[in-house]
C-alpha positions in Angstrom: -41.8 -17.4 -11.5 -42.3 -20.5 -9.3 -39.3 -22.7 -8.7 -39.1 -26.0 -10.6 -40.2 -28.2 -7.7 -40.3 -31.3 -9.8 -36.6 -31.5 -10.4 -35.4 -29.5 -7.4 -37.3 -31.3 -4.6 -34.8 -33.2 -2.5 -35.6 -36.5 -1.0 -33.8 -35.8 2.2 -30.8 -34.0 3.8 -27.9 -36.3 2.6 -25.3 -34.9 4.9 -23.8 -31.9 6.7 -20.2 -31.3 5.8 -17.9 -29.9 8.6 -14.4 -28.8 7.8 -11.9 -29.9 10.5 -8.2 -29.4 11.1 -7.6 -33.1 11.9 -9.7 -36.2 11.6 -7.5 -37.9 14.2 -8.5 -35.2 16.7 -12.1 -34.7 15.6 -13.4 -38.3 15.2 -13.2 -39.1 18.9 -15.0 -35.9 19.8 -17.9 -36.6 17.3 -18.1 -40.2 18.4 -18.6 -39.1 22.0 -20.9 -36.2 21.0 -23.1 -38.3 18.7 -23.0 -41.5 20.7 -22.0 -43.5 17.6 -18.8 -44.6 15.8 -17.3 -43.3 12.6 -18.4 -45.8 10.0 -16.2 -44.8 7.0 -13.0 -42.9 6.3 -12.2 -42.1 2.6 -9.8 -39.9 0.7 -11.3 -38.1 -2.4 -8.0 -37.2 -4.2 -9.5 -34.9 -6.8 -11.1 -32.8 -4.1 -7.9 -32.9 -1.9 -9.8 -34.1 1.1 -10.1 -37.0 3.6 -13.7 -37.6 4.9 -15.1 -39.4 7.9 -18.8 -40.3 8.2 -21.2 -40.7 11.0 -24.9 -41.6 10.8 -27.4 -39.6 12.9 -30.9 -40.9 12.1 -31.2 -40.7 8.3 -28.7 -37.9 8.0 -24.9 -38.2 7.8 -22.3 -35.9 9.3 -19.2 -35.7 7.1 -16.0 -34.4 8.6 -13.6 -33.0 6.0 -9.8 -32.8 6.5 -7.9 -31.1 3.7 -5.0 -33.0 2.2 -3.7 -29.9 0.5 -3.8 -26.3 1.8 -4.6 -25.2 -1.8 -7.6 -27.5 -2.0 -11.2 -26.2 -1.5 -11.4 -27.3 2.2 -7.9 -26.1 2.9 -8.8 -22.6 1.5 -12.0 -22.6 3.4 -10.3 -23.3 6.7 -7.6 -20.7 6.0 -10.3 -18.1 5.3 -13.0 -19.0 7.8 -11.6 -21.6 10.2 -13.0 -25.0 11.0 -16.8 -25.3 11.0 -19.8 -26.1 8.9 -18.6 -26.2 5.3 -21.7 -27.3 3.3 -25.2 -28.7 3.4 -25.9 -31.6 1.0 -29.3 -32.5 -0.3 -30.1 -35.9 -1.9 -32.0 -36.0 -5.2 -33.1 -38.8 -7.5 -30.9 -37.2 -10.2 -28.3 -34.6 -9.3 -27.7 -33.5 -12.9 -31.4 -32.8 -13.4 -31.5 -30.9 -10.1 -28.4 -28.9 -11.1 -30.0 -28.0 -14.5 -33.3 -27.0 -12.7 -31.3 -24.8 -10.3 -29.5 -23.1 -13.1 -32.8 -22.5 -15.0 -34.0 -20.7 -11.9 -30.9 -18.3 -12.1 -28.9 -20.0 -9.4 -25.1 -19.8 -10.0 -23.5 -23.3 -10.2 -20.0 -24.3 -9.3 -20.6 -27.6 -11.2 -22.7 -27.7 -14.3 -22.6 -31.5 -14.2 -22.2 -33.9 -11.3 -18.9 -35.6 -10.6 -17.9 -38.5 -8.3 -17.6 -37.7 -4.6 -17.2 -39.6 -1.4 -19.2 -42.8 -1.0 -19.6 -43.1 -4.8 -22.2 -40.4 -4.9 -22.7 -38.1 -7.9 -22.2 -34.6 -6.5 -22.5 -31.0 -7.7 -22.2 -27.7 -5.9 -24.2 -24.4 -6.0 -22.3 -21.2 -5.5 -22.7 -19.6 -2.1 -23.3 -16.2 -3.8 -26.6 -17.6 -5.1 -27.6 -19.4 -1.9 -27.5 -16.8 0.8 -24.0 -17.6 1.8 -24.3 -21.4 2.2 -22.3 -23.8 0.0 -25.0 -26.3 -1.1 -24.3 -29.7 -2.6 -26.7 -31.8 -4.7 -26.1 -35.6 -4.4 -27.5 -38.7 -6.1 -26.6 -42.3 -6.3 
């Protein structure tokens, strides 16, 4: 069966999410490494995380600091340590892309999108179905 390329074709890589222990410590490092400044810091309370964003070309780097050790990023850091947390792809419609992924047998974490950082609609695919990578679908 061919994948549903109409609904699952991303427009671009939206961002790469990196779990960090401390935004205060990590932001200066990434500013130096990337040669740019952090353009936004935001708390997403329902995901128990604070985020910091950098723009590299058309792709964003999102640093993720847990605000609760029991939150998803807190549990990730406890289990795997700081590092790449997820890869996010932009779609015209995240909900349609999630439905298309599910129709292809991909296990979803989110059956419908929810609000994320920067006001995006976001939904995650389970790493068990994506060769070990937490994948996020995003749309405006």
